[in-house]
mmCIF file as Biopython writes it, N, C-alpha, C and O atoms, coordinates in Angstrom:
data_model
#
loop_
_atom_site.group_PDB
_atom_site.id
_atom_site.type_symbol
_atom_site.label_atom_id
_atom_site.label_alt_id
_atom_site.label_comp_id
_atom_site.label_asym_id
_atom_site.label_entity_id
_atom_site.label_seq_id
_atom_site.pdbx_PDB_ins_code
_atom_site.Cartn_x
_atom_site.Cartn_y
_atom_site.Cartn_z
_atom_site.occupancy
_atom_site.B_iso_or_equiv
_atom_site.auth_seq_id
_atom_site.auth_asym_id
_atom_site.pdbx_PDB_model_num
ATOM 1   N N  . UNK A ? 1  ? 4.685  15.130 4.142  1.0 0.0 1  A 1 
ATOM 2   C CA . UNK A ? 1  ? 5.165  14.635 5.681  1.0 0.0 1  A 1 
ATOM 3   C C  . UNK A ? 1  ? 3.888  13.435 6.131  1.0 0.0 1  A 1 
ATOM 4   O O  . UNK A ? 1  ? 2.698  13.611 5.872  1.0 0.0 1  A 1 
ATOM 5   N N  . UNK A ? 2  ? 4.380  12.357 6.765  1.0 0.0 2  A 1 
ATOM 6   C CA . UNK A ? 2  ? 3.208  11.594 6.641  1.0 0.0 2  A 1 
ATOM 7   C C  . UNK A ? 2  ? 2.992  11.985 8.197  1.0 0.0 2  A 1 
ATOM 8   O O  . UNK A ? 2  ? 3.697  12.569 9.020  1.0 0.0 2  A 1 
ATOM 9   N N  . UNK A ? 3  ? 1.741  11.419 8.233  1.0 0.0 3  A 1 
ATOM 10  C CA . UNK A ? 3  ? 1.675  11.682 10.595 1.0 0.0 3  A 1 
ATOM 11  C C  . UNK A ? 3  ? 3.227  11.336 11.396 1.0 0.0 3  A 1 
ATOM 12  O O  . UNK A ? 3  ? 4.010  11.988 12.087 1.0 0.0 3  A 1 
ATOM 13  N N  . UNK A ? 4  ? 3.171  10.206 10.971 1.0 0.0 4  A 1 
ATOM 14  C CA . UNK A ? 4  ? 4.102  9.164  11.680 1.0 0.0 4  A 1 
ATOM 15  C C  . UNK A ? 4  ? 5.708  9.922  11.880 1.0 0.0 4  A 1 
ATOM 16  O O  . UNK A ? 4  ? 6.620  9.864  12.705 1.0 0.0 4  A 1 
ATOM 17  N N  . UNK A ? 5  ? 5.479  10.499 10.854 1.0 0.0 5  A 1 
ATOM 18  C CA . UNK A ? 5  ? 7.281  11.063 10.601 1.0 0.0 5  A 1 
ATOM 19  C C  . UNK A ? 5  ? 6.920  12.865 10.952 1.0 0.0 5  A 1 
ATOM 20  O O  . UNK A ? 5  ? 7.870  13.636 11.084 1.0 0.0 5  A 1 
ATOM 21  N N  . UNK A ? 6  ? 5.388  13.398 11.079 1.0 0.0 6  A 1 
ATOM 22  C CA . UNK A ? 6  ? 4.902  14.225 12.168 1.0 0.0 6  A 1 
ATOM 23  C C  . UNK A ? 6  ? 5.220  14.558 13.999 1.0 0.0 6  A 1 
ATOM 24  O O  . UNK A ? 6  ? 5.275  15.497 14.794 1.0 0.0 6  A 1 
ATOM 25  N N  . UNK A ? 7  ? 5.339  13.307 13.945 1.0 0.0 7  A 1 
ATOM 26  C CA . UNK A ? 7  ? 5.352  13.320 15.765 1.0 0.0 7  A 1 
ATOM 27  C C  . UNK A ? 7  ? 6.898  13.326 16.183 1.0 0.0 7  A 1 
ATOM 28  O O  . UNK A ? 7  ? 7.388  13.641 17.268 1.0 0.0 7  A 1 
ATOM 29  N N  . UNK A ? 8  ? 7.527  12.885 15.010 1.0 0.0 8  A 1 
ATOM 30  C CA . UNK A ? 8  ? 9.042  13.034 15.647 1.0 0.0 8  A 1 
ATOM 31  C C  . UNK A ? 8  ? 9.744  13.840 15.705 1.0 0.0 8  A 1 
ATOM 32  O O  . UNK A ? 8  ? 10.008 14.349 14.616 1.0 0.0 8  A 1 
ATOM 33  N N  . UNK A ? 9  ? 10.495 14.470 17.019 1.0 0.0 9  A 1 
ATOM 34  C CA . UNK A ? 9  ? 11.191 15.451 16.843 1.0 0.0 9  A 1 
ATOM 35  C C  . UNK A ? 9  ? 12.682 15.829 16.166 1.0 0.0 9  A 1 
ATOM 36  O O  . UNK A ? 9  ? 13.450 14.888 15.969 1.0 0.0 9  A 1 
ATOM 37  N N  . UNK A ? 10 ? 12.998 16.844 15.896 1.0 0.0 10 A 1 
ATOM 38  C CA . UNK A ? 10 ? 13.857 16.934 14.320 1.0 0.0 10 A 1 
ATOM 39  C C  . UNK A ? 10 ? 15.522 16.702 15.364 1.0 0.0 10 A 1 
ATOM 40  O O  . UNK A ? 10 ? 15.827 17.361 16.359 1.0 0.0 10 A 1 
ATOM 41  N N  . UNK A ? 11 ? 15.980 16.071 15.002 1.0 0.0 11 A 1 
ATOM 42  C CA . UNK A ? 11 ? 17.367 15.493 14.924 1.0 0.0 11 A 1 
ATOM 43  C C  . UNK A ? 11 ? 18.945 16.640 15.243 1.0 0.0 11 A 1 
ATOM 44  O O  . UNK A ? 11 ? 19.803 17.034 14.453 1.0 0.0 11 A 1 
ATOM 45  N N  . UNK A ? 12 ? 18.842 16.780 16.126 1.0 0.0 12 A 1 
ATOM 46  C CA . UNK A ? 12 ? 20.474 17.602 16.439 1.0 0.0 12 A 1 
ATOM 47  C C  . UNK A ? 12 ? 19.826 18.761 17.163 1.0 0.0 12 A 1 
ATOM 48  O O  . UNK A ? 12 ? 20.468 19.486 17.923 1.0 0.0 12 A 1 
ATOM 49  N N  . UNK A ? 13 ? 18.804 18.886 16.964 1.0 0.0 13 A 1 
ATOM 50  C CA . UNK A ? 13 ? 18.119 20.313 17.581 1.0 0.0 13 A 1 
ATOM 51  C C  . UNK A ? 13 ? 17.941 21.365 18.786 1.0 0.0 13 A 1 
ATOM 52  O O  . UNK A ? 13 ? 17.523 22.523 18.759 1.0 0.0 13 A 1 
ATOM 53  N N  . UNK A ? 14 ? 18.381 20.603 19.808 1.0 0.0 14 A 1 
ATOM 54  C CA . UNK A ? 14 ? 19.177 20.953 20.691 1.0 0.0 14 A 1 
ATOM 55  C C  . UNK A ? 14 ? 20.677 20.635 21.291 1.0 0.0 14 A 1 
ATOM 56  O O  . UNK A ? 14 ? 21.378 19.670 20.990 1.0 0.0 14 A 1 
ATOM 57  N N  . UNK A ? 15 ? 20.933 21.496 22.045 1.0 0.0 15 A 1 
ATOM 58  C CA . UNK A ? 15 ? 22.744 21.205 22.541 1.0 0.0 15 A 1 
ATOM 59  C C  . UNK A ? 15 ? 22.288 20.135 24.155 1.0 0.0 15 A 1 
ATOM 60  O O  . UNK A ? 15 ? 22.185 19.014 23.656 1.0 0.0 15 A 1 
ATOM 61  N N  . UNK A ? 16 ? 22.110 20.033 25.094 1.0 0.0 16 A 1 
ATOM 62  C CA . UNK A ? 16 ? 21.609 19.627 26.137 1.0 0.0 16 A 1 
ATOM 63  C C  . UNK A ? 16 ? 20.586 19.438 25.765 1.0 0.0 16 A 1 
ATOM 64  O O  . UNK A ? 16 ? 19.755 20.284 25.433 1.0 0.0 16 A 1 
ATOM 65  N N  . UNK A ? 17 ? 20.410 17.448 25.759 1.0 0.0 17 A 1 
ATOM 66  C CA . UNK A ? 17 ? 19.289 16.587 26.214 1.0 0.0 17 A 1 
ATOM 67  C C  . UNK A ? 17 ? 19.058 16.083 27.723 1.0 0.0 17 A 1 
ATOM 68  O O  . UNK A ? 17 ? 19.837 15.430 28.417 1.0 0.0 17 A 1 
ATOM 69  N N  . UNK A ? 18 ? 17.965 16.494 27.996 1.0 0.0 18 A 1 
ATOM 70  C CA . UNK A ? 18 ? 18.107 15.159 29.518 1.0 0.0 18 A 1 
ATOM 71  C C  . UNK A ? 18 ? 16.949 14.037 29.412 1.0 0.0 18 A 1 
ATOM 72  O O  . UNK A ? 18 ? 15.890 14.171 28.800 1.0 0.0 18 A 1 
ATOM 73  N N  . UNK A ? 19 ? 17.336 13.000 30.074 1.0 0.0 19 A 1 
ATOM 74  C CA . UNK A ? 19 ? 17.188 11.925 29.397 1.0 0.0 19 A 1 
ATOM 75  C C  . UNK A ? 19 ? 16.528 10.924 30.689 1.0 0.0 19 A 1 
ATOM 76  O O  . UNK A ? 19 ? 15.939 11.834 31.274 1.0 0.0 19 A 1 
ATOM 77  N N  . UNK A ? 20 ? 16.346 10.178 31.193 1.0 0.0 20 A 1 
ATOM 78  C CA . UNK A ? 20 ? 15.678 9.018  32.503 1.0 0.0 20 A 1 
ATOM 79  C C  . UNK A ? 20 ? 16.695 7.655  31.960 1.0 0.0 20 A 1 
ATOM 80  O O  . UNK A ? 20 ? 17.421 7.339  31.017 1.0 0.0 20 A 1 
ATOM 81  N N  . UNK A ? 21 ? 16.227 7.169  33.153 1.0 0.0 21 A 1 
ATOM 82  C CA . UNK A ? 21 ? 16.991 5.779  32.951 1.0 0.0 21 A 1 
ATOM 83  C C  . UNK A ? 21 ? 15.703 4.609  31.822 1.0 0.0 21 A 1 
ATOM 84  O O  . UNK A ? 21 ? 15.810 3.624  31.092 1.0 0.0 21 A 1 
ATOM 85  N N  . UNK A ? 22 ? 15.062 5.138  32.105 1.0 0.0 22 A 1 
ATOM 86  C CA . UNK A ? 22 ? 13.876 4.353  31.020 1.0 0.0 22 A 1 
ATOM 87  C C  . UNK A ? 22 ? 14.218 4.681  29.087 1.0 0.0 22 A 1 
ATOM 88  O O  . UNK A ? 22 ? 14.007 3.869  28.187 1.0 0.0 22 A 1 
ATOM 89  N N  . UNK A ? 23 ? 14.759 6.048  28.938 1.0 0.0 23 A 1 
ATOM 90  C CA . UNK A ? 23 ? 15.985 5.664  27.246 1.0 0.0 23 A 1 
ATOM 91  C C  . UNK A ? 23 ? 16.621 5.175  26.895 1.0 0.0 23 A 1 
ATOM 92  O O  . UNK A ? 23 ? 16.788 4.772  25.744 1.0 0.0 23 A 1 
ATOM 93  N N  . UNK A ? 24 ? 17.651 4.955  28.529 1.0 0.0 24 A 1 
ATOM 94  C CA . UNK A ? 24 ? 18.655 3.460  28.315 1.0 0.0 24 A 1 
ATOM 95  C C  . UNK A ? 24 ? 18.030 2.089  27.511 1.0 0.0 24 A 1 
ATOM 96  O O  . UNK A ? 24 ? 16.879 1.655  27.448 1.0 0.0 24 A 1 
ATOM 97  N N  . UNK A ? 25 ? 19.400 1.574  26.888 1.0 0.0 25 A 1 
ATOM 98  C CA . UNK A ? 25 ? 20.439 2.809  26.088 1.0 0.0 25 A 1 
ATOM 99  C C  . UNK A ? 25 ? 20.207 3.476  25.134 1.0 0.0 25 A 1 
ATOM 100 O O  . UNK A ? 25 ? 19.702 3.176  24.052 1.0 0.0 25 A 1 
ATOM 101 N N  . UNK A ? 26 ? 20.839 5.070  25.805 1.0 0.0 26 A 1 
ATOM 102 C CA . UNK A ? 26 ? 21.650 5.983  24.928 1.0 0.0 26 A 1 
ATOM 103 C C  . UNK A ? 26 ? 22.012 6.124  24.049 1.0 0.0 26 A 1 
ATOM 104 O O  . UNK A ? 26 ? 23.185 5.870  23.774 1.0 0.0 26 A 1 
ATOM 105 N N  . UNK A ? 27 ? 20.938 6.714  23.004 1.0 0.0 27 A 1 
ATOM 106 C CA . UNK A ? 27 ? 21.732 7.002  21.482 1.0 0.0 27 A 1 
ATOM 107 C C  . UNK A ? 27 ? 21.407 8.068  20.599 1.0 0.0 27 A 1 
ATOM 108 O O  . UNK A ? 27 ? 20.344 8.676  20.725 1.0 0.0 27 A 1 
ATOM 109 N N  . UNK A ? 28 ? 22.164 8.319  19.794 1.0 0.0 28 A 1 
ATOM 110 C CA . UNK A ? 28 ? 22.329 9.669  19.026 1.0 0.0 28 A 1 
ATOM 111 C C  . UNK A ? 28 ? 22.846 9.149  17.898 1.0 0.0 28 A 1 
ATOM 112 O O  . UNK A ? 28 ? 23.929 8.644  17.602 1.0 0.0 28 A 1 
ATOM 113 N N  . UNK A ? 29 ? 21.091 9.550  16.908 1.0 0.0 29 A 1 
ATOM 114 C CA . UNK A ? 29 ? 19.901 10.424 17.635 1.0 0.0 29 A 1 
ATOM 115 C C  . UNK A ? 29 ? 19.494 9.117  18.513 1.0 0.0 29 A 1 
ATOM 116 O O  . UNK A ? 29 ? 20.049 8.029  18.665 1.0 0.0 29 A 1 
ATOM 117 N N  . UNK A ? 30 ? 18.400 9.627  18.983 1.0 0.0 30 A 1 
ATOM 118 C CA . UNK A ? 30 ? 17.759 9.584  19.746 1.0 0.0 30 A 1 
ATOM 119 C C  . UNK A ? 30 ? 16.308 7.817  19.285 1.0 0.0 30 A 1 
ATOM 120 O O  . UNK A ? 30 ? 16.638 7.918  18.104 1.0 0.0 30 A 1 
ATOM 121 N N  . UNK A ? 31 ? 15.909 7.358  19.277 1.0 0.0 31 A 1 
ATOM 122 C CA . UNK A ? 31 ? 14.959 6.982  18.345 1.0 0.0 31 A 1 
ATOM 123 C C  . UNK A ? 31 ? 13.515 7.679  18.014 1.0 0.0 31 A 1 
ATOM 124 O O  . UNK A ? 31 ? 12.658 7.375  17.184 1.0 0.0 31 A 1 
ATOM 125 N N  . UNK A ? 32 ? 13.590 9.000  19.228 1.0 0.0 32 A 1 
ATOM 126 C CA . UNK A ? 32 ? 11.865 9.742  18.829 1.0 0.0 32 A 1 
ATOM 127 C C  . UNK A ? 32 ? 12.404 10.439 17.513 1.0 0.0 32 A 1 
ATOM 128 O O  . UNK A ? 32 ? 11.489 11.148 17.096 1.0 0.0 32 A 1 
ATOM 129 N N  . UNK A ? 33 ? 13.610 10.540 16.610 1.0 0.0 33 A 1 
ATOM 130 C CA . UNK A ? 33 ? 14.266 11.828 16.051 1.0 0.0 33 A 1 
ATOM 131 C C  . UNK A ? 33 ? 14.121 11.397 14.572 1.0 0.0 33 A 1 
ATOM 132 O O  . UNK A ? 33 ? 14.228 10.346 13.939 1.0 0.0 33 A 1 
ATOM 133 N N  . UNK A ? 34 ? 13.844 12.620 14.325 1.0 0.0 34 A 1 
ATOM 134 C CA . UNK A ? 34 ? 14.092 11.966 13.063 1.0 0.0 34 A 1 
ATOM 135 C C  . UNK A ? 34 ? 15.399 11.918 12.717 1.0 0.0 34 A 1 
ATOM 136 O O  . UNK A ? 34 ? 16.282 12.511 13.336 1.0 0.0 34 A 1 
ATOM 137 N N  . UNK A ? 35 ? 15.630 11.000 11.416 1.0 0.0 35 A 1 
ATOM 138 C CA . UNK A ? 35 ? 16.608 10.023 10.896 1.0 0.0 35 A 1 
ATOM 139 C C  . UNK A ? 35 ? 17.011 10.989 9.606  1.0 0.0 35 A 1 
ATOM 140 O O  . UNK A ? 35 ? 18.229 11.148 9.525  1.0 0.0 35 A 1 
ATOM 141 N N  . UNK A ? 36 ? 16.304 11.610 8.667  1.0 0.0 36 A 1 
ATOM 142 C CA . UNK A ? 36 ? 16.781 11.537 7.380  1.0 0.0 36 A 1 
ATOM 143 C C  . UNK A ? 36 ? 17.592 12.496 7.345  1.0 0.0 36 A 1 
ATOM 144 O O  . UNK A ? 36 ? 18.607 12.313 6.673  1.0 0.0 36 A 1 
ATOM 145 N N  . UNK A ? 37 ? 17.436 13.706 7.986  1.0 0.0 37 A 1 
ATOM 146 C CA . UNK A ? 37 ? 19.007 14.396 8.525  1.0 0.0 37 A 1 
ATOM 147 C C  . UNK A ? 37 ? 20.268 14.555 9.165  1.0 0.0 37 A 1 
ATOM 148 O O  . UNK A ? 37 ? 21.012 15.535 9.189  1.0 0.0 37 A 1 
ATOM 149 N N  . UNK A ? 38 ? 20.385 13.433 9.675  1.0 0.0 38 A 1 
ATOM 150 C CA . UNK A ? 38 ? 21.349 13.434 11.068 1.0 0.0 38 A 1 
ATOM 151 C C  . UNK A ? 38 ? 22.433 12.638 10.534 1.0 0.0 38 A 1 
ATOM 152 O O  . UNK A ? 38 ? 22.641 12.360 9.353  1.0 0.0 38 A 1 
ATOM 153 N N  . UNK A ? 39 ? 23.199 12.256 11.718 1.0 0.0 39 A 1 
ATOM 154 C CA . UNK A ? 39 ? 24.724 11.562 11.633 1.0 0.0 39 A 1 
ATOM 155 C C  . UNK A ? 39 ? 24.320 9.841  11.736 1.0 0.0 39 A 1 
ATOM 156 O O  . UNK A ? 39 ? 23.109 9.649  11.853 1.0 0.0 39 A 1 
ATOM 157 N N  . UNK A ? 40 ? 25.245 8.506  11.703 1.0 0.0 40 A 1 
ATOM 158 C CA . UNK A ? 40 ? 24.652 7.625  11.889 1.0 0.0 40 A 1 
ATOM 159 C C  . UNK A ? 40 ? 24.088 7.140  13.236 1.0 0.0 40 A 1 
ATOM 160 O O  . UNK A ? 40 ? 24.075 8.083  14.028 1.0 0.0 40 A 1 
ATOM 161 N N  . UNK A ? 41 ? 23.645 6.067  13.743 1.0 0.0 41 A 1 
ATOM 162 C CA . UNK A ? 41 ? 23.167 5.766  15.504 1.0 0.0 41 A 1 
ATOM 163 C C  . UNK A ? 41 ? 24.085 5.905  15.308 1.0 0.0 41 A 1 
ATOM 164 O O  . UNK A ? 41 ? 24.678 5.772  14.238 1.0 0.0 41 A 1 
ATOM 165 N N  . UNK A ? 42 ? 24.612 6.347  16.737 1.0 0.0 42 A 1 
ATOM 166 C CA . UNK A ? 42 ? 25.797 6.154  17.764 1.0 0.0 42 A 1 
ATOM 167 C C  . UNK A ? 42 ? 25.103 5.621  18.729 1.0 0.0 42 A 1 
ATOM 168 O O  . UNK A ? 42 ? 23.902 5.887  18.775 1.0 0.0 42 A 1 
ATOM 169 N N  . UNK A ? 43 ? 25.933 4.386  20.135 1.0 0.0 43 A 1 
ATOM 170 C CA . UNK A ? 43 ? 24.867 4.752  21.101 1.0 0.0 43 A 1 
ATOM 171 C C  . UNK A ? 43 ? 26.085 5.046  22.227 1.0 0.0 43 A 1 
ATOM 172 O O  . UNK A ? 43 ? 27.113 4.378  22.114 1.0 0.0 43 A 1 
ATOM 173 N N  . UNK A ? 44 ? 25.957 6.303  23.607 1.0 0.0 44 A 1 
ATOM 174 C CA . UNK A ? 44 ? 26.356 6.553  24.435 1.0 0.0 44 A 1 
ATOM 175 C C  . UNK A ? 44 ? 26.932 6.291  25.490 1.0 0.0 44 A 1 
ATOM 176 O O  . UNK A ? 44 ? 27.374 7.435  25.596 1.0 0.0 44 A 1 
ATOM 177 N N  . UNK A ? 45 ? 27.388 5.710  26.524 1.0 0.0 45 A 1 
ATOM 178 C CA . UNK A ? 45 ? 28.151 5.556  27.354 1.0 0.0 45 A 1 
ATOM 179 C C  . UNK A ? 45 ? 27.442 6.353  28.570 1.0 0.0 45 A 1 
ATOM 180 O O  . UNK A ? 45 ? 28.057 7.361  28.918 1.0 0.0 45 A 1 
ATOM 181 N N  . UNK A ? 46 ? 26.520 6.132  29.113 1.0 0.0 46 A 1 
ATOM 182 C CA . UNK A ? 46 ? 26.209 7.928  30.031 1.0 0.0 46 A 1 
ATOM 183 C C  . UNK A ? 46 ? 25.846 6.691  31.800 1.0 0.0 46 A 1 
ATOM 184 O O  . UNK A ? 46 ? 25.525 7.150  32.896 1.0 0.0 46 A 1 
ATOM 185 N N  . UNK A ? 47 ? 26.055 5.148  31.465 1.0 0.0 47 A 1 
ATOM 186 C CA . UNK A ? 47 ? 25.263 5.664  32.976 1.0 0.0 47 A 1 
ATOM 187 C C  . UNK A ? 47 ? 25.930 5.291  34.768 1.0 0.0 47 A 1 
ATOM 188 O O  . UNK A ? 47 ? 25.517 5.213  35.925 1.0 0.0 47 A 1 
ATOM 189 N N  . UNK A ? 48 ? 27.441 5.129  33.818 1.0 0.0 48 A 1 
ATOM 190 C CA . UNK A ? 48 ? 28.132 5.694  35.334 1.0 0.0 48 A 1 
ATOM 191 C C  . UNK A ? 48 ? 28.790 7.033  35.520 1.0 0.0 48 A 1 
ATOM 192 O O  . UNK A ? 48 ? 29.390 7.074  36.594 1.0 0.0 48 A 1 
ATOM 193 N N  . UNK A ? 49 ? 28.871 8.150  34.812 1.0 0.0 49 A 1 
ATOM 194 C CA . UNK A ? 49 ? 29.467 8.935  34.894 1.0 0.0 49 A 1 
ATOM 195 C C  . UNK A ? 49 ? 27.649 9.535  34.719 1.0 0.0 49 A 1 
ATOM 196 O O  . UNK A ? 49 ? 27.451 9.734  35.918 1.0 0.0 49 A 1 
ATOM 197 N N  . UNK A ? 50 ? 26.516 9.858  34.143 1.0 0.0 50 A 1 
ATOM 198 C CA . UNK A ? 50 ? 25.410 10.320 33.846 1.0 0.0 50 A 1 
ATOM 199 C C  . UNK A ? 50 ? 25.374 11.598 33.085 1.0 0.0 50 A 1 
ATOM 200 O O  . UNK A ? 50 ? 24.688 12.559 33.434 1.0 0.0 50 A 1 
ATOM 201 N N  . UNK A ? 51 ? 26.419 11.567 31.647 1.0 0.0 51 A 1 
ATOM 202 C CA . UNK A ? 51 ? 26.473 12.569 31.334 1.0 0.0 51 A 1 
ATOM 203 C C  . UNK A ? 51 ? 27.536 11.408 30.087 1.0 0.0 51 A 1 
ATOM 204 O O  . UNK A ? 51 ? 28.123 10.326 30.055 1.0 0.0 51 A 1 
ATOM 205 N N  . UNK A ? 52 ? 27.155 12.776 29.111 1.0 0.0 52 A 1 
ATOM 206 C CA . UNK A ? 52 ? 27.510 12.151 27.937 1.0 0.0 52 A 1 
ATOM 207 C C  . UNK A ? 52 ? 28.097 12.817 26.519 1.0 0.0 52 A 1 
ATOM 208 O O  . UNK A ? 52 ? 26.964 12.541 26.125 1.0 0.0 52 A 1 
ATOM 209 N N  . UNK A ? 53 ? 28.560 13.239 25.721 1.0 0.0 53 A 1 
ATOM 210 C CA . UNK A ? 53 ? 28.505 13.798 24.071 1.0 0.0 53 A 1 
ATOM 211 C C  . UNK A ? 53 ? 28.554 12.668 22.418 1.0 0.0 53 A 1 
ATOM 212 O O  . UNK A ? 53 ? 29.341 11.759 22.151 1.0 0.0 53 A 1 
ATOM 213 N N  . UNK A ? 54 ? 27.844 13.002 21.918 1.0 0.0 54 A 1 
ATOM 214 C CA . UNK A ? 54 ? 27.808 13.593 21.006 1.0 0.0 54 A 1 
ATOM 215 C C  . UNK A ? 54 ? 29.144 13.183 19.998 1.0 0.0 54 A 1 
ATOM 216 O O  . UNK A ? 54 ? 29.671 14.011 19.254 1.0 0.0 54 A 1 
ATOM 217 N N  . UNK A ? 55 ? 29.448 12.211 20.077 1.0 0.0 55 A 1 
ATOM 218 C CA . UNK A ? 55 ? 31.321 12.547 19.146 1.0 0.0 55 A 1 
ATOM 219 C C  . UNK A ? 55 ? 30.826 12.899 17.162 1.0 0.0 55 A 1 
ATOM 220 O O  . UNK A ? 55 ? 31.748 12.882 16.346 1.0 0.0 55 A 1 
ATOM 221 N N  . UNK A ? 56 ? 29.382 13.176 16.678 1.0 0.0 56 A 1 
ATOM 222 C CA . UNK A ? 56 ? 29.391 13.251 15.888 1.0 0.0 56 A 1 
ATOM 223 C C  . UNK A ? 56 ? 28.677 14.433 15.747 1.0 0.0 56 A 1 
ATOM 224 O O  . UNK A ? 56 ? 28.932 15.008 14.688 1.0 0.0 56 A 1 
ATOM 225 N N  . UNK A ? 57 ? 27.662 15.128 16.641 1.0 0.0 57 A 1 
ATOM 226 C CA . UNK A ? 57 ? 26.770 16.396 16.253 1.0 0.0 57 A 1 
ATOM 227 C C  . UNK A ? 57 ? 27.623 16.949 17.833 1.0 0.0 57 A 1 
ATOM 228 O O  . UNK A ? 57 ? 27.619 18.177 17.907 1.0 0.0 57 A 1 
ATOM 229 N N  . UNK A ? 58 ? 28.051 16.517 18.581 1.0 0.0 58 A 1 
ATOM 230 C CA . UNK A ? 58 ? 28.284 17.779 19.739 1.0 0.0 58 A 1 
ATOM 231 C C  . UNK A ? 58 ? 26.993 17.459 20.501 1.0 0.0 58 A 1 
ATOM 232 O O  . UNK A ? 58 ? 27.038 17.865 21.662 1.0 0.0 58 A 1 
ATOM 233 N N  . UNK A ? 59 ? 26.028 16.935 20.213 1.0 0.0 59 A 1 
ATOM 234 C CA . UNK A ? 59 ? 25.110 16.780 21.842 1.0 0.0 59 A 1 
ATOM 235 C C  . UNK A ? 59 ? 25.157 16.529 23.196 1.0 0.0 59 A 1 
ATOM 236 O O  . UNK A ? 59 ? 26.247 16.101 23.575 1.0 0.0 59 A 1 
ATOM 237 N N  . UNK A ? 60 ? 24.574 16.620 23.777 1.0 0.0 60 A 1 
ATOM 238 C CA . UNK A ? 60 ? 25.065 16.403 25.373 1.0 0.0 60 A 1 
ATOM 239 C C  . UNK A ? 60 ? 24.266 15.738 25.866 1.0 0.0 60 A 1 
ATOM 240 O O  . UNK A ? 60 ? 23.194 16.340 25.813 1.0 0.0 60 A 1 
ATOM 241 N N  . UNK A ? 61 ? 24.134 14.531 26.473 1.0 0.0 61 A 1 
ATOM 242 C CA . UNK A ? 61 ? 23.073 13.752 27.188 1.0 0.0 61 A 1 
ATOM 243 C C  . UNK A ? 61 ? 22.899 13.972 28.187 1.0 0.0 61 A 1 
ATOM 244 O O  . UNK A ? 61 ? 23.588 13.009 28.521 1.0 0.0 61 A 1 
ATOM 245 N N  . UNK A ? 62 ? 22.487 14.515 29.439 1.0 0.0 62 A 1 
ATOM 246 C CA . UNK A ? 62 ? 22.345 14.338 31.132 1.0 0.0 62 A 1 
ATOM 247 C C  . UNK A ? 62 ? 21.236 13.270 31.203 1.0 0.0 62 A 1 
ATOM 248 O O  . UNK A ? 62 ? 20.196 13.214 30.546 1.0 0.0 62 A 1 
ATOM 249 N N  . UNK A ? 63 ? 21.698 12.439 32.150 1.0 0.0 63 A 1 
ATOM 250 C CA . UNK A ? 63 ? 20.837 11.730 33.590 1.0 0.0 63 A 1 
ATOM 251 C C  . UNK A ? 63 ? 20.156 12.251 34.683 1.0 0.0 63 A 1 
ATOM 252 O O  . UNK A ? 63 ? 20.492 12.535 35.832 1.0 0.0 63 A 1 
ATOM 253 N N  . UNK A ? 64 ? 18.719 12.333 33.810 1.0 0.0 64 A 1 
ATOM 254 C CA . UNK A ? 64 ? 18.415 13.088 34.961 1.0 0.0 64 A 1 
ATOM 255 C C  . UNK A ? 64 ? 17.237 11.925 36.640 1.0 0.0 64 A 1 
ATOM 256 O O  . UNK A ? 64 ? 16.583 12.402 37.568 1.0 0.0 64 A 1 
ATOM 257 N N  . UNK A ? 65 ? 17.431 10.813 36.369 1.0 0.0 65 A 1 
ATOM 258 C CA . UNK A ? 65 ? 17.039 9.689  37.325 1.0 0.0 65 A 1 
ATOM 259 C C  . UNK A ? 65 ? 18.314 9.104  37.481 1.0 0.0 65 A 1 
ATOM 260 O O  . UNK A ? 65 ? 18.457 8.119  38.206 1.0 0.0 65 A 1 
#
């Protein structure tokens, strides 16, 4: 494993992810997640309701600010 990939968090490891406006636009998996064991990237609309669920893995996202 390279140093760069060691800094990535595992994809789909949590059930709820709390994100800030600096993380927008929201995609699952997120840019700081390892992609080798994940699903295709999908962009999720979270700006209006403050919540979104990934249709692939079921991860839930909450906008905190």
